[in-house]
C-alpha positions in Angstrom: -41.8 -7.0 18.2 -38.1 -7.0 18.1 -36.7 -4.6 20.1 -34.2 -2.7 17.6 -30.5 -2.5 18.4 -28.7 0.4 18.0 -26.3 0.2 14.7 -22.5 -0.2 16.0 -20.9 -0.2 12.9 -17.5 1.8 13.1 -17.8 5.0 11.5 -13.8 5.6 10.1 -12.5 8.5 10.2 -10.6 9.0 6.8 -7.6 11.2 7.1 -7.3 13.3 4.8 -3.2 13.6 2.9 -1.4 15.8 4.9 -2.1 19.6 3.4 1.3 21.1 3.8 -1.0 25.0 3.8 0.5 26.3 0.4 -2.1 29.3 0.1 -3.7 30.8 2.9 -5.6 34.0 3.5 -5.7 36.3 6.6 -8.8 35.3 8.5 -9.0 37.9 11.8 -6.2 39.6 13.7 -6.0 40.9 17.4 -3.7 42.6 19.3 -1.9 39.2 20.1 -2.6 37.2 17.3 -3.3 36.6 13.3 -5.2 33.9 12.3 -5.3 31.8 8.7 -7.1 29.8 6.8 -6.3 27.4 4.6 -7.7 27.9 0.8 -6.7 23.9 0.3 -7.9 21.9 3.2 -10.2 24.8 5.4 -7.9 24.7 8.6 -8.0 27.6 10.6 -5.0 28.3 12.7 -2.5 31.0 14.2 -0.3 32.4 11.9 3.1 31.5 13.9 2.2 28.1 13.9 2.3 27.9 9.7 6.2 29.4 10.7 6.7 26.6 12.8 5.4 23.8 10.5 7.7 25.6 7.8 10.6 24.9 10.5 9.4 21.5 11.0 9.4 21.0 7.6 13.0 21.8 6.9 14.4 19.7 10.1 12.5 16.6 8.9 14.1 17.6 5.4 17.6 17.9 6.7 17.5 14.6 9.0 16.2 12.8 5.5 19.4 13.9 4.5 21.9 13.0 6.8 
């Protein structure tokens, strides 16, 4: 009887294309924050993060123009 060795094949995690979160829905609110879910990719995050992402995208586009 030969001992079985665990499979060591690496599990490659495919990185999905970057989602710009074009459609979001509010999933919960509390006194300090509001959480939204992207209807495209399913990611849940704070609504203010969406605003930060938009600002960062705008900066990146301005830098590319220079």
